[in-house]
C-alpha positions in Angstrom: 0.0 0.0 0.0 1.1 3.6 -0.6 1.6 5.7 2.4 -0.3 8.6 0.7 -3.6 8.7 -1.0 -3.8 8.6 -4.8 -5.5 12.0 -4.5 -2.0 13.4 -4.2 -1.2 11.9 -7.6 -4.4 13.4 -9.0 -3.1 16.8 -7.8 0.2 16.2 -9.5 -1.3 15.0 -12.7 -3.4 18.2 -12.8 -0.3 20.3 -12.4 0.5 20.4 -8.6 3.8 18.5 -8.7 4.6 19.2 -5.1 1.7 16.9 -4.1 4.0 13.9 -4.9 6.5 14.4 -2.2 6.4 10.6 -1.8 7.7 9.1 1.4 6.1 5.7 1.3 7.5 2.3 0.7 10.3 1.8 -1.8 9.5 -1.7 -2.9 7.9 -4.8 -1.5 7.4 -3.9 2.1 8.2 -0.4 3.2 10.9 2.2 4.0 11.9 5.1 1.7 14.0 4.4 -1.4 17.5 3.6 -0.2 20.2 6.2 -0.6 23.6 4.8 -1.6 25.9 5.1 1.3 29.0 6.1 -0.7 29.0 8.2 -3.8 31.9 8.6 -6.2 31.2 12.3 -6.6 30.3 14.9 -4.1 27.2 16.8 -4.7 27.3 20.6 -4.7 23.7 20.8 -3.7 21.4 18.8 -1.4 20.2 15.6 -2.9 16.5 16.0 -2.3 13.9 17.0 -4.9 12.9 20.6 -4.5 9.2 21.4 -3.8 7.9 21.7 -7.3 5.1 24.2 -6.6 7.5 27.1 -5.9 6.9 29.7 -8.5 10.6 30.3 -9.0 13.4 27.8 -8.7 17.0 29.0 -8.8 19.4 27.4 -11.2 22.0 25.3 -9.4 24.9 25.6 -11.7 28.3 27.3 -12.1 28.9 30.0 -14.7 31.9 28.1 -15.9 31.2 25.3 -18.5 33.1 22.1 -18.1 35.0 20.5 -21.0 33.5 17.3 -22.4 36.5 15.2 -21.6 36.2 15.8 -17.8 32.5 15.3 -17.6 30.4 12.3 -16.7 27.2 11.0 -18.3 24.3 9.5 -16.4 22.3 7.1 -18.5 18.7 6.8 -17.2 16.4 4.0 -18.5 13.6 1.9 -17.2 15.9 -1.1 -16.6 19.6 -1.3 -15.8 22.0 -3.1 -18.2 22.6 -5.7 -15.4 21.4 -9.2 -14.9 20.3 -9.9 -11.3 19.8 -13.4 -9.9 19.3 -14.8 -6.4 22.2 -17.0 -5.4 21.6 -20.8 -5.3 21.9 -20.9 -1.5 19.4 -18.1 -1.2 21.9 -15.8 0.5 22.3 -12.6 -1.4 22.4 -11.8 -5.1 24.7 -12.2 -8.0 25.1 -9.6 -10.7 26.5 -9.5 -14.2 26.5 -7.2 -17.2 23.8 -7.7 -19.8 26.2 -7.8 -22.8 23.3 -7.5 -25.3 22.0 -4.3 -23.7 22.2 -1.2 -25.9 22.8 0.9 -22.8 26.0 -1.0 -22.1 27.2 -1.0 -25.7 26.7 2.8 -26.1 29.9 3.3 -24.0 32.0 2.3 -27.0 31.4 5.7 -28.6 32.0 7.9 -25.6 35.4 9.4 -24.7 37.6 6.9 -22.9 37.9 9.1 -19.8 34.1 9.9 -19.6 32.6 8.0 -16.7 29.2 6.4 -17.3 26.7 6.0 -14.5 23.5 4.1 -14.9 20.1 4.7 -13.2 17.2 2.3 -13.7 15.2 -0.5 -12.2 16.2 -4.2 -11.8 14.4 -7.1 -13.5 14.0 -8.7 -10.0 11.9 -8.2 -7.0 14.4 -7.3 -4.3 12.9 -7.3 -0.7 13.0 -4.0 1.1 15.4 -5.3 3.7 18.0 -6.1 1.1 17.7 -3.0 -1.1 20.4 -1.0 0.7 23.0 -3.8 0.2 22.0 -4.4 -3.4 22.1 -0.7 -4.2 25.6 -0.4 -2.7 26.9 -3.5 -4.4 25.6 -2.2 -7.8 27.1 1.2 -7.2 30.5 -0.1 -6.2 30.8 -2.9 -8.7 28.9 -1.6 -11.7 28.4 2.2 -11.3 24.6 1.5 -11.3 22.0 3.1 -9.2 18.8 1.1 -8.9 15.4 2.7 -8.6 13.2 0.4 -6.4 9.5 1.1 -7.2 6.6 0.0 -5.0 5.0 -3.0 -6.4 1.6 -1.5 -7.0 3.2 1.6 -8.5 5.3 -0.5 -10.8 2.2 -2.5 -12.0 0.3 0.7 -12.9 3.4 2.5 -14.3 4.8 -0.3 -16.5 1.9 -2.8 -17.2 -0.6 0.0 -17.0 0.3 3.3 -18.5 3.4 2.2 -20.5 2.1 -1.0 -22.0 -1.7 -0.2 -22.2 -1.6 3.4 -23.2 1.8 4.7 -24.5 3.1 1.5 -26.3 -0.1 0.9 -28.3 -0.5 4.6 -29.1 3.1 5.0 -30.2 2.6 2.0 -32.5 -0.5 3.6 -34.0 -3.2 1.7 -32.1 -6.2 3.5 -30.7 -8.5 2.1 -27.9 -11.7 1.9 -29.9 -13.4 -0.5 -27.5 -13.4 -0.7 -23.7 -12.2 -4.3 -23.7 -9.1 -3.3 -25.6 -7.3 -2.5 -22.3 -6.0 0.7 -23.8 -8.6 3.3 -22.5 -7.0 6.1 -20.6 -6.9 5.4 -16.9 -5.9 8.4 -14.8 -4.7 6.3 -11.9 -2.2 4.7 -14.3 -1.0 8.2 -15.4 -0.6 9.2 -11.8 1.5 6.1 -11.1 3.5 6.9 -14.2 4.3 10.4 -12.9 5.1 9.1 -9.5 7.5 6.5 -11.0 9.2 9.2 -13.0 9.6 11.3 -9.8 11.2 8.3 -8.0 13.6 7.9 -10.9 14.4 11.6 -10.6 15.2 11.3 -6.9 17.7 8.5 -7.7 19.3 10.7 -10.3 19.6 13.7 -8.0 21.2 11.6 -5.3 24.3 11.1 -7.4 24.1 14.1 -9.7 26.8 16.8 -10.0 24.8 19.4 -12.0 27.8 21.4 -13.0 29.6 18.5 -14.8 27.1 15.8 -15.6 25.2 15.1 -18.8 21.9 13.2 -18.5 20.8 10.8 -21.2 17.3 9.6 -20.8 16.0 6.6 -22.8 12.6 5.7 -24.2 8.9 6.3 -23.5 8.9 5.0 -19.9 10.5 8.2 -18.7 8.8 11.0 -20.7 7.9 12.9 -17.5 11.4 12.7 -16.1 12.9 15.8 -17.9 10.3 18.1 -16.1 11.4 16.9 -12.6 15.1 17.3 -13.4 14.8 20.7 -15.2 12.7 22.1 -12.4 15.4 21.3 -9.9 18.4 22.3 -12.0 17.7 24.9 -14.6 21.0 24.6 -16.5 21.2 20.8 -16.3 22.3 19.2 -19.6 19.6 16.7 -20.6 19.3 14.5 -23.7 16.5 12.1 -24.6 16.4 9.2 -27.1 13.1 7.6 -28.2 13.6 4.0 -29.1 10.0 3.6 -30.3 8.1 5.3 -33.1 6.4 8.6 -32.5 2.9 8.7 -33.8 1.4 11.3 -36.2 -0.3 14.3 -34.6 -3.8 12.9 -35.6 -3.2 9.9 -33.3 -1.1 11.6 -30.6 -3.7 14.3 -30.0 -6.1 11.6 -28.7 -3.9 11.2 -25.6 -5.6 13.2 -22.7 -2.1 14.2 -21.3 -0.6 15.1 -24.6 0.4 18.6 -23.7 2.0 17.5 -20.4 4.2 15.0 -22.2 5.2 17.4 -25.0 6.1 20.1 -22.5 8.1 17.7 -20.4 10.2 16.6 -23.5 10.8 20.2 -24.4 12.7 20.5 -21.1 15.4 18.5 -22.7 18.2 20.1 -24.7 18.4 17.4 -27.4 15.7 14.9 -28.5 16.8 12.1 -30.8 14.6 10.0 -33.1 15.4 7.0 -35.3 13.9 8.5 -38.5 12.8 11.8 -40.0 9.2 10.5 -40.0 9.2 10.2 -36.2 10.9 13.6 -35.8 8.4 15.2 -38.2 5.5 13.8 -36.3 6.9 15.2 -33.1 7.5 18.6 -34.6 3.9 18.6 -36.1 2.5 17.9 -32.6 4.5 20.8 -31.2 3.2 23.0 -33.9 -0.4 22.0 -33.7 -0.8 21.7 -30.0 1.7 24.2 -28.6 2.1 26.6 -31.5 5.8 26.1 -31.8 7.6 26.2 -35.2 11.0 24.7 -35.9 13.9 26.1 -37.8 16.7 24.4 -39.6 20.1 26.1 -39.5 23.2 24.7 -41.1 21.8 21.2 -41.0 20.5 21.3 -37.4 16.8 21.3 -36.5 15.8 23.4 -33.5 12.7 24.4 -31.7 12.7 27.8 -29.9 11.1 27.3 -26.6 11.1 30.4 -24.4 14.6 31.4 -25.5 16.0 27.9 -25.3 16.8 26.0 -28.5 15.7 22.4 -28.2 17.7 20.4 -30.7 16.0 17.7 -32.8 18.4 14.9 -33.9 17.7 12.2 -36.4 20.1 9.3 -36.0 19.1 5.6 -36.0 20.9 3.3 -33.6 23.3 0.7 -34.8 24.6 -2.7 -33.8 27.7 -3.5 -31.7 30.1 -4.6 -34.4 32.9 -5.6 -32.0 30.6 -7.9 -30.0 29.0 -9.4 -33.1 32.4 -10.1 -34.8 33.6 -11.8 -31.6 30.5 -14.0 -31.6 31.2 -15.0 -35.2 34.4 -16.6 -33.9 32.7 -18.9 -31.4 33.7 -22.5 -31.9 30.1 -23.9 -31.8 28.9 -21.7 -34.6 30.5 -23.5 -37.5 29.1 -26.8 -36.3 25.6 -25.4 -36.0 25.8 -23.9 -39.5 26.8 -27.3 -41.0 23.8 -28.9 -39.2 21.4 -26.4 -40.7 22.9 -26.7 -44.2 22.3 -30.4 -44.1 18.8 -29.9 -42.8 17.9 -27.4 -45.6 20.1 -29.0 -48.3 18.7 -28.1 -51.8 16.3 -25.5 -50.3 16.2 -21.8 -50.5 15.7 -20.4 -47.0 13.8 -17.2 -46.2 14.1 -16.2 -42.5 12.0 -14.2 -40.1 13.1 -13.4 -36.6 10.5 -11.6 -34.5 9.1 -11.2 -31.0 5.7 -12.6 -30.6 4.0 -9.3 -30.9 0.8 -8.0 -32.6 2.9 -5.3 -34.4 5.5 -7.6 -36.0 3.3 -8.7 -38.8 4.2 -12.4 -38.5 0.8 -13.5 -39.8 1.1 -11.2 -42.8 4.5 -12.6 -43.6 3.2 -16.2 -43.5 0.2 -15.3 -45.7 2.5 -13.6 -48.2 4.7 -16.6 -48.4 1.7 -18.8 -49.0 0.7 -16.4 -51.8 4.2 -16.7 -53.3 4.0 -20.5 -53.5 0.6 -20.2 -55.2 1.6 -17.5 -57.8 5.1 -19.0 -58.4 4.7 -22.8 -58.1 8.4 -23.3 -59.1 9.2 -22.6 -55.4 7.0 -25.4 -54.1 9.3 -28.0 -52.7 12.3 -25.5 -52.9 11.5 -22.5 -50.8 11.3 -22.7 -47.0 10.2 -19.9 -44.6 11.8 -20.3 -41.2 10.0 -18.2 -38.7 11.6 -17.7 -35.3 9.2 -16.2 -32.7 10.7 -15.1 -29.4 8.1 -15.5 -26.7 7.0 -12.4 -24.9 6.0 -12.2 -21.3 2.5 -10.7 -22.1 -0.7 -12.6 -22.9 -4.0 -11.0 -23.5 -6.7 -11.8 -26.0 -4.9 -10.1 -28.9 -1.7 -12.1 -28.4 -3.5 -15.4 -27.9 -5.5 -14.8 -31.0 -2.4 -14.0 -33.0 -0.7 -17.3 -31.8 -3.7 -19.3 -32.9 -3.8 -17.6 -36.3 -0.1 -18.2 -36.9 -0.3 -21.9 -36.0 -3.4 -22.4 -38.1 -1.8 -20.7 -41.1 1.4 -22.9 -40.7 -0.7 -26.1 -40.5 -2.7 -25.1 -43.6 0.3 -24.2 -45.7 2.3 -27.3 -44.7 -0.8 -29.5 -45.4 -1.4 -27.9 -48.8 2.2 -27.7 -50.1 4.2 -30.0 -47.9 5.5 -33.4 -48.8 7.7 -36.1 -47.2 11.0 -34.4 -46.2 9.6 -30.9 -47.0 7.7 -28.5 -44.8 7.2 -25.0 -46.4 7.0 -23.3 -43.0 9.3 -24.1 -40.1 8.0 -22.4 -36.9 10.5 -22.1 -34.1 8.6 -21.0 -30.9 11.5 -20.4 -28.5 14.2 -17.9 -27.8 17.4 -18.9 -29.5 21.0 -18.4 -28.3 23.1 -16.0 -30.2 25.0 -18.9 -31.9 21.8 -20.5 -33.1 20.4 -17.2 -34.4 23.6 -16.5 -36.3 23.6 -20.0 -37.8 20.2 -19.4 -39.2 21.4 -16.0 -40.6 24.2 -17.9 -42.3 21.9 -20.3 -44.3 19.2 -17.8 -45.1 19.1 -16.4 -48.6 16.8 -13.6 -47.5 15.6 -12.1 -44.3 12.0 -10.9 -44.3 10.7 -8.2 -41.9 7.0 -7.3 -42.2 6.3 -5.4 -39.0 3.4 -3.0 -39.3 5.1 -0.6 -36.9 8.4 -0.9 -35.2 10.9 1.5 -33.7 14.2 0.3 -35.3 14.5 -3.5 -35.6 18.2 -4.4 -35.9 17.6 -7.9 -37.2 18.5 -6.9 -40.8 21.8 -5.3 -39.6 22.8 -8.5 -37.7 21.9 -10.6 -40.8 24.1 -8.5 -43.1 27.1 -8.7 -40.7 26.7 -12.4 -40.3 26.5 -13.0 -44.0 29.7 -11.0 -44.4 31.7 -12.6 -41.5 30.8 -16.3 -41.2 33.3 -18.5 -43.0 31.7 -20.4 -45.9 28.3 -18.9 -45.1 27.2 -19.1 -48.7 29.5 -21.9 -49.9 31.9 -19.4 -51.4 34.9 -21.1 -49.9 35.7 -18.0 -47.8 35.9 -15.6 -50.7 34.5 -12.4 -49.1 34.0 -10.8 -52.6 31.2 -13.2 -53.2 29.2 -12.6 -50.0 25.6 -11.9 -50.8 22.4 -11.2 -48.9 18.9 -10.0 -49.6 16.3 -8.1 -47.5 12.6 -7.6 -47.8 11.6 -5.0 -45.2 8.5 -3.2 -44.2 8.4 0.5 -44.9 7.1 1.0 -41.4 10.2 0.1 -39.5 13.0 2.5 -38.4 15.8 0.8 -40.3 14.0 0.9 -43.7 15.3 4.3 -44.8 18.9 3.2 -44.1 18.7 0.1 -46.2 18.4 1.5 -49.7 19.2 -1.8 -51.3 16.4 -3.6 -49.6 13.1 -4.4 -51.2 10.6 -2.2 -49.3 7.0 -3.4 -48.9 3.7 -2.4 -47.4 3.1 -5.6 -45.3 -0.6 -5.1 -45.5 -0.5 -5.7 -49.2 -0.1 -9.5 -49.4 0.3 -9.7 -53.2 3.2 -7.2 -53.4 4.9 -8.7 -50.4 4.7 -12.1 -52.1 6.2 -10.7 -55.3 9.0 -9.1 -53.2 9.8 -12.4 -51.7 10.0 -14.0 -55.1 12.2 -11.2 -56.5 14.6 -11.4 -53.5 15.5 -15.0 -54.1 15.2 -14.9 -57.9 17.7 -12.0 -58.4 21.1 -12.8 -59.9 24.0 -13.5 -57.6 25.8 -10.4 -58.9 22.8 -8.2 -57.9 22.7 -9.8 -54.5 26.4 -9.2 -54.0 26.2 -5.5 -54.9 23.3 -4.9 -52.6 25.0 -6.8 -49.8 28.2 -4.7 -50.2 26.2 -1.5 -50.1 24.4 -2.5 -46.9 27.5 -3.8 -45.2 29.4 -0.5 -45.8 26.6 1.4 -44.1 26.0 -1.1 -41.2 29.7 -1.5 -40.4 30.4 2.3 -40.3 27.1 3.3 -38.6 27.3 1.1 -35.5 26.3 1.8 -31.9 29.6 3.5 -31.2 29.1 5.9 -34.1 25.6 6.6 -32.9 26.5 7.3 -29.3 29.6 9.4 -30.3 27.4 11.5 -32.7 24.8 11.9 -30.0 27.1 13.1 -27.2 28.7 15.5 -29.6 25.4 17.1 -30.6 24.3 17.1 -26.9 27.4 19.1 -26.0 26.8 21.5 -28.9 23.1 21.9 -27.8 24.2 22.8 -24.3 27.0 25.2 -25.2 25.0 28.4 -24.3 23.8 27.1 -20.9 26.2 29.1 -18.9 26.2 32.2 -21.1 22.6 33.2 -20.6 20.3 34.1 -17.7 18.0 31.2 -17.0 15.0 31.0 -14.6 12.0 28.7 -14.3 8.4 29.7 -14.4 5.1 27.8 -14.4 3.5 25.1 -12.3 3.4 21.3 -12.8 4.1 20.2 -16.3 3.7 23.8 -17.5 7.1 24.5 -16.0 9.7 25.7 -18.4 13.0 27.5 -18.2 13.3 30.9 -19.9 16.8 31.6 -21.2 17.6 35.1 -22.1 20.4 37.6 -22.4 22.1 38.5 -19.1 21.2 42.1 -19.6 17.5 41.3 -20.0 15.6 41.9 -16.7 12.1 42.6 -15.4 11.1 46.2 -15.2 10.4 47.1 -11.6 7.9 49.8 -10.7 10.0 51.4 -8.1 13.0 52.0 -10.4 11.0 53.5 -13.3 8.9 55.6 -11.0 12.0 57.1 -9.4 13.4 58.0 -12.8 10.0 59.3 -14.0 9.8 61.8 -11.1 13.3 63.2 -11.9 12.5 64.0 -15.5 10.8 66.9 -17.3 10.3 65.8 -20.9 8.9 62.4 -21.2 7.8 60.3 -24.2 5.7 57.2 -23.7 5.0 54.9 -26.7 2.5 52.1 -26.2 1.4 49.2 -28.4 -2.3 48.3 -28.1 -3.1 44.6 -28.8 -1.2 42.4 -26.3 0.0 45.4 -24.4 -3.0 47.3 -23.1 -5.5 44.6 -23.9 -4.8 40.8 -23.8 -4.3 39.0 -27.2 -6.8 36.4 -26.1 -9.8 38.6 -25.5 -12.5 38.8 -28.2 -13.7 42.3 -27.2 -10.7 44.6 -28.1 -12.4 47.8 -26.9 -10.2 49.5 -24.2 -11.5 49.1 -20.7 -12.4 52.1 -18.5 -9.2 51.5 -16.6 -7.1 51.9 -19.8 -8.9 55.1 -20.8 -8.5 56.6 -17.3 -4.8 55.8 -17.2 -4.3 57.3 -20.6 -6.0 60.5 -19.6 -4.1 60.7 -16.3 -0.8 60.4 -18.1 -1.8 62.9 -20.8 -2.9 65.4 -18.1 0.8 65.7 -17.1 2.1 68.4 -19.4 5.6 66.9 -19.2 4.3 63.8 -21.0 3.9 63.0 -24.7 1.9 59.8 -24.8 1.2 57.8 -28.1 -0.6 54.6 -29.0 1.5 53.0 -31.7 -0.5 50.2 -33.3 -1.0 48.2 -36.5 -4.7 48.8 -36.2 -6.6 51.1 -38.5 -7.1 54.8 -37.6 -10.9 54.6 -37.5 -10.9 52.0 -34.8 -8.3 53.7 -32.7 -10.0 57.1 -33.1 -13.3 55.7 -32.0 -12.0 53.8 -29.0 -9.9 56.7 -27.7 -12.3 59.5 -28.5 -12.5 60.4 -24.8 -8.7 60.9 -24.6 -8.3 64.3 -26.3 -4.6 64.7 -25.6 -3.5 61.2 -26.6 -1.4 60.8 -29.7 -2.1 58.0 -32.1 0.0 56.3 -34.7 -2.1 53.9 -36.7 -1.2 51.2 -39.2 2.3 51.0 -37.8 2.7 54.8 -38.2 1.4 55.4 -41.7 -1.2 57.7 -40.2 -0.3 59.9 -37.2 -1.8 62.6 -35.1 -0.6 64.3 -31.9 -4.0 65.2 -30.4 -7.7 64.6 -31.0 -8.1 68.1 -32.5 -5.4 67.6 -35.1 -5.8 66.3 -38.6 -4.2 62.9 -39.5 -0.8 63.1 -41.1 0.5 60.6 -43.6 4.1 59.6 -42.9 5.0 58.3 -46.3 5.9 59.8 -49.7 4.1 56.9 -51.5 0.7 58.1 -52.7 0.1 55.5 -55.3 -1.5 52.3 -54.2 -1.7 50.5 -57.6 0.2 47.6 -55.9 -3.0 46.8 -54.0 -4.7 45.8 -57.2 -1.7 43.5 -58.0 -1.6 42.0 -54.5 -5.3 41.4 -53.9 -5.8 38.6 -56.5 -2.9 36.7 -54.9 -4.4 37.1 -51.4 -7.8 36.1 -52.6 -6.4 33.0 -54.3 -4.8 31.8 -51.0 -7.8 32.7 -49.0 -10.1 30.6 -51.1 -7.7 27.7 -50.9 -7.0 28.0 -47.2 -10.1 27.3 -45.0 -10.1 29.6 -41.9 -8.0 32.4 -43.4 -9.2 35.9 -44.2 -8.0 39.3 -45.5 -7.8 42.5 -43.5 -7.8 45.6 -45.8 -6.3 48.7 -44.3 -5.9 52.1 -46.0 -2.2 51.6 -46.4 -1.7 47.8 -46.1 -3.2 44.3 -46.8 -2.9 41.6 -44.2 -3.6 37.9 -44.6 -4.5 36.2 -41.4 -4.3 32.4 -40.9 -4.5 31.9 -37.2 -7.8 30.0 -37.6 -6.5 27.8 -40.4 -5.0 24.3 -40.0 -1.6 25.1 -38.4 0.5 23.1 -40.7 -1.3 24.0 -43.9 -1.6 27.7 -42.9 2.1 28.0 -42.3 2.9 26.3 -45.6 0.5 28.5 -47.5 2.0 31.6 -45.8 5.5 30.7 -46.9 4.3 30.0 -50.4 2.3 33.3 -50.5 5.4 35.2 -49.2 7.4 34.0 -52.2 4.5 34.6 -54.6 4.0 38.2 -53.4 7.7 39.0 -53.4 7.8 37.9 -57.0 4.7 39.8 -58.1 5.6 43.0 -56.3 9.3 42.9 -56.9 9.3 46.4 -58.6 6.8 48.1 -56.3 7.7 50.3 -53.3 6.3 47.9 -50.8 7.6 45.4 -48.3 6.2 41.9 -47.7 6.7 40.5 -44.2 5.4 37.5 -42.3 4.5 37.7 -38.7 2.7 35.6 -36.1 0.0 34.0 -38.2 0.0 36.8 -40.7 1.5 38.0 -44.0 1.4 41.7 -44.5 2.0 44.0 -47.5 2.7 47.6 -46.7 4.6 50.6 -48.1 8.3 50.6 -47.6 9.7 52.5 -44.6 6.5 52.3 -42.6 7.2 50.8 -39.2 7.0 51.6 -35.5 10.7 52.4 -35.4 10.1 55.3 -37.8 7.3 56.6 -35.5 9.6 56.6 -32.5 12.3 58.4 -34.4 9.9 61.0 -35.8 8.4 61.9 -32.4 11.7 62.2 -30.7 13.2 64.2 -33.6 10.3 66.7 -33.6 10.7 67.3 -29.9 14.3 68.0 -30.4 13.6 70.4 -33.3 11.3 72.3 -30.9 14.1 72.4 -28.3 12.4 70.0 -25.9 14.7 67.0 -26.0 13.2 64.0 -24.2 15.0 62.9 -21.0 12.7 59.9 -20.4 11.6 57.4 -23.1 9.4 54.4 -22.4 8.4 52.0 -25.2 6.2 49.0 -24.5 5.1 46.3 -27.0 4.6 42.6 -27.3 5.1 41.4 -30.9 7.5 41.5 -33.8 6.4 44.9 -35.1 7.4 46.4 -31.8 10.9 45.1 -32.2 11.4 47.8 -34.8 10.5 50.4 -32.2 12.9 48.9 -29.7 15.7 48.7 -32.3 14.9 52.3 -33.4 15.4 53.8 -29.9 18.5 51.7 -29.1 20.9 54.2 -30.7 19.1 57.4 -30.2 21.7 58.5 -27.7 24.4 58.4 -30.4 22.3 60.5 -32.7 21.8 63.2 -30.1 18.0 63.4 -30.5 17.5 62.9 -26.8 19.1 64.3 -23.7 22.5 62.7 -22.9 21.1 61.7 -19.5 17.9 60.2 -20.8 16.3 57.3 -18.9 15.6 54.8 -21.7 13.2 51.9 -21.1 12.4 49.5 -24.0 10.1 46.9 -22.5 8.5 43.8 -24.1 5.4 42.0 -22.7 6.2 38.4 -21.8 9.4 36.7 -21.0 10.8 36.0 -24.4 13.8 36.9 -26.6 13.6 40.5 -27.6 15.7 43.6 -28.5 14.2 45.3 -25.5 16.2 45.3 -22.3 13.2 44.9 -20.0 10.1 42.8 -19.8 6.8 42.8 -18.0 4.9 39.5 -17.6 1.5 40.5 -19.0 -1.0 43.3 -19.6 -1.9 43.5 -16.0 1.7 44.2 -15.1 1.7 46.9 -17.9 -1.4 48.6 -16.5 -0.1 48.4 -12.9 3.1 50.1 -13.9 1.4 52.8 -16.0 -1.0 53.4 -13.1 2.0 53.9 -10.8 3.4 56.5 -13.3 0.1 58.3 -13.4 0.0 58.4 -9.6 3.5 59.8 -9.6 2.4 62.6 -12.0 -0.4 63.6 -9.6 2.0 63.6 -6.7 4.5 66.0 -8.3 2.0 68.2 -10.3 1.8 71.9 -9.6 0.0 74.9 -11.1 3.2 76.6 -12.1 4.1 73.8 -14.5 4.6 75.1 -18.0 2.7 73.3 -20.8 4.4 71.2 -23.4 2.6 71.9 -26.7 2.5 69.5 -29.7 4.9 70.4 -32.5 2.0 71.6 -34.6 0.7 73.8 -31.8 4.2 75.2 -31.4 4.3 76.1 -35.0 
C-alpha cells in the first residue's frame, strides 16, 4: 500500500507536482527508497527534490562550463543493463552485465575518460530489507544506481500506462473498445508520474549538476525531464526515443498530450530513429503548442522560451565488435553445418520476430503462401523459417495471434508439404546468439513485415553475419562473393537506411509475395552488390558511431547554458526554463517611478493589442481603466503619450475618442496625429496604391484555398490572417504566399513580411521604429529634448521600435542623461532590455506612473505643446 492517497497523484497530474513528495514504501514492504551510502562524486547541492510548486526555482549551476573530456554522463532508463539473480543458496544476489543491452554498448562511442553511471530499475523483486545492500553493491561494482519502485506503482506504471496506453498509441493503435485495455486510466497516469519522480530522486542523489550530462531513454520516462529541469535549470539533458512517434492525428487523442510534450521540451536534445518520427513530433509541437521549428546549417531546432531544443535524427546501430567476436565462437561452424544439411537443396527465407501483434508475422506467412501459389516453381524448394521469441505478455490479442499463426502454418504445410519438405518451419522459442547467427548464415533472404516498429536491428545482424561467417554461402571463404537480400517493411525504423532492400507495405499480401519471389530470384551479382552497399553502411554506422554522434550534438546543444540568464516559471508540467540575455531583466515599478519623477520631458509609446488589452480577448475595446490611465498620463504636461499600433485609424480614433490629448500612430505609423483636435498626417511619400490591385488577387487565391484564413484591408496595407486555419497548412500557405507576393511586387515600393499567423504587405519605410524616431526628432527640433523614453510592446512589429530607440543617444536626438526603457510583454527573446509578464503588469506600472504625476504636479508647470501647436 502507498503511504499517501492517490488523491495526491491526482493533484500532481493536474499540475501540482509538489503533491507527490512521496515518502512511502520503496518496494515490497516499506521504507523510503534507499540512498547509496557512498557516492563517487560529491554533490554541490542537497540531494532531495525541490518542492515543485514554488513559483521560482533558482538554477544550481556554475557559470563556468566544463569540457566534455572531464564530464560524466548519467544514462537513465527503465531497466539497468545488469542481470540480477538470487544465489543458489538463497543468500544474497549475483550480478553480471547484460552484454546485449544497448545501454551498455553505447559506451563504445564515448570518450575513454568519460565516466558512465546508470540509473534504472532491476528485473528482479528485491525485498526492502536487502535493497540498501543491493544498491551499494551495484554502485561499487557496476556504477549502477537502482530505482526500487513500490510493487503497486510498478504495476500501474509499467503494465498500466506504459504498456496499455503509450506503447499501443506510439505503435498507431487507438483504444476503440473498452475491452481493448487501452482506454485512458488516470490512476495509471498518476502512477507513471510518481515512478518518474522516484527515478528523478535517484538521479539527483548522485548528480553533479555542474559537470554531468543526463541521457534519458525511451517512453517509460517521458515525464522525467520536467522533474530534473525544475530542480536544475541549467542541467544538460538529452533524450532518445527507441519507439516510433505517432502522427499528430493519433497523438492528439492522448488526454495528457500537452504534459508529455512540455516535459520533453525541457530536454536540450531529442533524438529519433527517422525523420518521419521527428516530423510527427514537430507537427505535434506546432499543432498543440504553437511552436515552429527552424533548420540552421543542417541542425533542426525548436525555440522554446529562449532555449533552443535540438532535434536529432540518428538511427541506432549494432555492436560490431561484439558481433564479430561472436562470429568466432567454436560452436557456430558446427551449427551452421547442421542447418545446411537440414535445408540442403532448399532456399531459406528467414523471419526473426518477437511474438507481438505489431510484428506482422501472420502477414508474412500469408505472403509466403501467396508466393507459393503464384510462383509454383518454389513449391518444394523455398522454406520460410519463422523464429518467434516468446513475450511475457498474454491477452486476447496475443492469444488470437498465436492461434492464427499456428493455423496458417498447419494449412500451408498441409497444402504444399510433402515427405521431407515443410514449407514453413515455426520455431517457438528464444534462440541463443549462436543458433540465431547460424540461421542467418543459411538464409538467402531475411523478411521483416512489422506493421510498426521503432528500429529493428535484425537486418543489420543478418548483413554482418553473412559477411563474416566463413563459408556462409558456400563461397569457400571468398569475401568478394558474399551476398544477402532483404525484404523489409516500410514502417520500421531501419528501412530508410537500407536503400538496397526491397521495401514493402506488409498489408499488401500480393506485393509482399512478389517481393519475396524477387529477392530469391535475383542474380548473384545483384545480391552481392546490394550486400556490399548494406555492409558498408552497417559497419560504419554502428552503436559506437551513434553514441559518439549523440554526445557530440548534446554538447553542442548545451553550449550556451552558462552564457545566458535562466530561470524557471510555471507550475506542474507547465514548468519551463526561460533563457535570455544576461542584460534582460524585469522592469520594476520602483525604479521606473524614481526616474520618472526626476525628468521633465517624457515620451511614452505604447502598443495596443497584447500590451493594453490581452491578445486572447475577443472584445478589443479598451477598458475604462485603460482610458483613465491614458487621460491621467496625458494630463501631465511633461508627457507626450502615443498609442502606436498596427490597427486602422478609424478603430483607434473611435476607441480613444474620450482621450483628447492622446497621440495615435495607426497602421504602424502610416497615419499619425498628436492630439484629437489635429488632422491625421501621412508619414510616407508613396501616394500610389496600384500595388494593392496587384496583391489582392494573390491574397484572394490563397484565402479561397485555405479554410479559416481571411484578408484584412487597411488604407495603407493588406494583411492575410491564418491563425484560424490548420496550423501546418496555414504555415505552408503563408511561406508560399510570401514568395508569390515578393515575385509579383518585386518592382513596387512595398515590403512583404510574415508575422505571427499573418502575411502583411505595406509601403516601404512604414514601421514603428520610424514613428519613435519622428516623435523624438520633432521634440528635439522644438528644443524639448526628451529625457525619459518608455516603449512597451509585445510582438515582432514592436521590435522595430525597440531597435529604433536603441541608438538614439548616439544621434543626439534625446538628452544625454535620458532614462531609456524598452520593454516587451512576456518573458521571451527581444531587442528590449526589460520585460513585464502580462498586460496586468503593464497597466499596474502605467497606473503607478500616473499616480506619480499627480504627486508632483503643480499649477506653475509650463505646458508642453505639440509640434503643430508650437508652429
